[in-house]
C-alpha positions, 0 to 999 in steps of 0.5 A: 873610415873618413870616406864612409862618414863622408858618404853617409850611412843607410838607415830606416827611420826606426834604426835612426830613432833607436840610435839617436834622439831626433830633434827638429831645431827651432830654426826650422820651419813648421811642419808643412807637408800636412797643410791643406795646400800641400795635399798633392805632395803629402798624398804622393809621398804616402802613396810611395810609402804605401806601395813599398809596404804593400808590394814589399818593395824597397824604396830609398828616400834620398838624403837626410842631412843634419848635425849632432848637438847634445846627443840629438840629431838635428836635421837640416834637410829632411824634416818634412820626410822625418815628421811624416815617417814619425807619424806613420810609425806612431800610427802603426804602433797604435794600430798594432798595439805596440805603443807601450812596448815602443814608447821609449823609442818613439818619445825620442822624436821631438819638435823644438820649433814651438813648445806646443809642438813638442808637447803634442808629440810627447802626448801622442806617444804617452797616450793610447788611442782607439782607432776605428775605420770610419772615424778620423783619428784627429777627432778622437785626439782633439776630444781627448782630455790631454789635448789642449784646445789652444794647440789647434792654433799651432800650424805644425799640430794642425798639419800633423792631425791632417797627415794622421787622418790621411795615414789612417785612410791609406794604412788602416787595412794594412796587416803587420804594418809595424813589423813591416816598417821596423823589421830587418826582415823587410827593411823596406823604407830607408834613406842616407843619413849624413852628418854635415860635420863629417863632410866639411860643411860650415856653420855659415852654410848651415845658417844660409840653408835654414834662413829661408822662412817658415813656409815651403817655397815653390823651389822647395816643393819643386826640389822635393818632387824633382829629386823623387823623379830623378830617383824614380827614373834612375837618372843618376848612377853615382856611388858617391852621393856628393856628386848627385843633384840632391847633394849639390842643390843643397850645398855647392849650387846653393853656395853659388846662388847665395854668393851671386844671385841672392835677392831679399836675403834668399835664393829660392826665387833665383833658382826658380827663375833660372830653372824655369828659363832653362826649361823654356829653352829645352822645349824649343831645342828638343821639340819632343812635344807637339807645337801647341803643347810646347808653346803653351808650356813656354807661355806659362813659364814666361808668365810665371816662373813658379809654373815649373814642374818636375813632370816637364823634365826629361832626362836630357833636360835634367842633364842640361840643367846639371851641366849649366849649373856646374858650368856657372859654378866653375866659370862664373868669374870668366863669364862675368868678366867679358862685357858686351862692347855693343848695345843690346837695344832695349834689352840691356840687362840691369846687370849681367844676363845671368843675374838679370834672369835669376834676380828679375822675375820679369826678364824678357824673352829676348834676354832669355834668348841671349842667355841661352846663346851665352851658355851655348858658347861656354858649354861648347868652347874649351878655350875662351876667345873673347873676340870670338865670343863677342862676335857670336853674341853679336850675330845672335843680337842682330838676329834678335834685334833686327831679324825677321822675328816679329813684323807686327805690333808697335815694337817689332824689335821685341820677341814678344810671343812664345812662337817667336821665342820657340823659333829663335831658340831652335835657330840659335841652337843650330847655329851654335855648332859654329859658335867657336868661330861664327863668321868662319862657320857662316861663310861656309854653311849652305842651308840650315834646318831652321827657316826662322829669320831667314832674311837676317840669317842670309845677311849674316852669312853675306857679312861673314863672307865679306869679313872673311875676304875683307878683314878691314871691313869688319870694324866699319860693319860693326859700327853700322850694326850698332846704330840705333836705326839699323840695329844689326840689319844693314842691307840698306847700306849694301843697297847704297853701295850697289853690291851684288850679293853674289860677290864677297869683296867690298870697296872699304873706302867707299863703305867708310864714306857711306858709313860716315854719311849715314851716321852723321845724318840718320843714325839716331833720333836727333837726326830727324829734323825739318832740314831732313824732311825738306831735303827729302822733298827735293828728291825725285824717284821715277819723276815723282817727288812723293816720299810722303806717300808711304802714309795716307788718310783722308781728311773730309774737312777739306776733301783732301788726302792727308799725308805725313812728313815722317812724324816719328824717327822709327818710321825711317826704319820702315822706309829704308826697308820698303819701296821708298828706300830709293829716296833715302839712297839718293839722299845718302849719295847727295850727302856725300858732297852736300849738307842737308841745308845745301841740298835744300838751298841748291834745289831748282825744280822745273816749272811743273813742280807744285808751288806749295811744295817749293814753299815747304822746301824753301821757306824754313819757318813753315815747318819749323813753326807748325804744330805737326808733321801732317799735311793735306794735299788737294785732289789736283795737287795745286795746294796743301794744308799744313795741319797744326795737329794730327786730327784738326776738326775744321779749317781753323786747325790748318794753314793753306799753302798755294 
């Protein structure tokens, strides 16, 4: 007996109303399905009802939850559907001359949100109406002596009148409408009626689920359409409705989001942000749409999570969403307990990844990629190994932060376009088959289907082989990856070690030495000093002391080539991965035995070395007291100008050095 109550009972609207008074409680929102901006939702619902009646095909309208109070059933979920069904039954009774006979049944439907709404519903039932095909019923109702003009200001009444007109347009020519709606012979339109008291839900949850405000949110609209799609496509086959999406999204998962992902005393936006993120991810994982369409969807969802639509989901996307919601519900504490012990570079979440994605509507592409990687690990690994999990997330971090994701723009470390997001998601999806032991996986795989971030992936595979054969090197490599300059990409360090990429062994003592030199002299922006600039001027590559040739412009004022002595710290990042990397390799090796100042002080060039350049090296105050890091070199290399600003307008803005 308890199980029957727990699963609910199947009713038609007429049967429910005959056995219970239906009272829309004051805590509920106004009737919104009839609003102007809900035309599509309203007409879709009426179309479904019409098809059922016209074709005489049964339809299930999912679950209607609520509580019994003072012999009245008060719906928690289902208010919109019940109100539309009431209006349809009232219209059918009017059209088929059954209103007088059925008044005692229809009068049992009432609204408590406003007195005017309640009185209007009662007046509809108490007064007969003459319906004509070409005249909207709302005009007749408003012109009736029993209609108060002040009622037009009630949003529920306004919405009801609009719905009645749409019902009239759709059902006026439907024969035997009342009989088809109410007769057991047809029994066409039904739903599950569930009393929350019988399934152990608390008053606390009831209050939470009703404390969402008066207007239908994006989430509520999406949920209604999504549940219909699930039902129409037969994506679920549970006999126990408590396992269904419709039940869990209003109970178990709402409780989860209310507890952990609530913002501004609501959870609807958090649900929308989360579902939107997973929908973006699924476009790139499944790739069942053309590239242009796929990227358009990703871009729209990134711009505004409210662009989610049930039509964008397929059954596999639905199953993935359900799996992830269940995963977070079951393992939230475990997921939150493991903290990253390495920087995520410019994308550090304000809280955890999952909270950042759900609570912040402007979460970055990169944060969403990291969340995807996190979810993939917990989906695919039965027994959580914190070390292996962090190694997996580290590899993903490296690919995102410093892989060949986006070379253009002022922020090459950021995944800033739907195309890059699409590519990296597909790559991580492929790599996730080995997330249980990513270094073991990378050390053994040969080719990947994805060609995205290929250079960085090859580096990760090389590091995996080194770590596998030289476990002591792992800590050193990790320290280098975590520096602000390298950000996961450490091929410059391998270049300094003269390592052949075909080998899989490494001199850990030499690696440790190079690491210490690098961290002490280049790892953070505080390392960009004039001592570093002067030391670089002492280094020759192929007989040329010209590291500053990486940047060029022409200054007409003095007819000279303008150069730059590293103006911004991130320029070093470019230099160590370019044809100028040899200057920094030589510098690193010299720093193994000398400081920057010692390199400068010990420098003794031959007589062909330009005097202006020697002065910049030896006379410390020249760079220290200048206003910029720009110089202009004469065509014959016999002198230079120290520019006091980046774009001086005349010679007064510079100092000539010969």
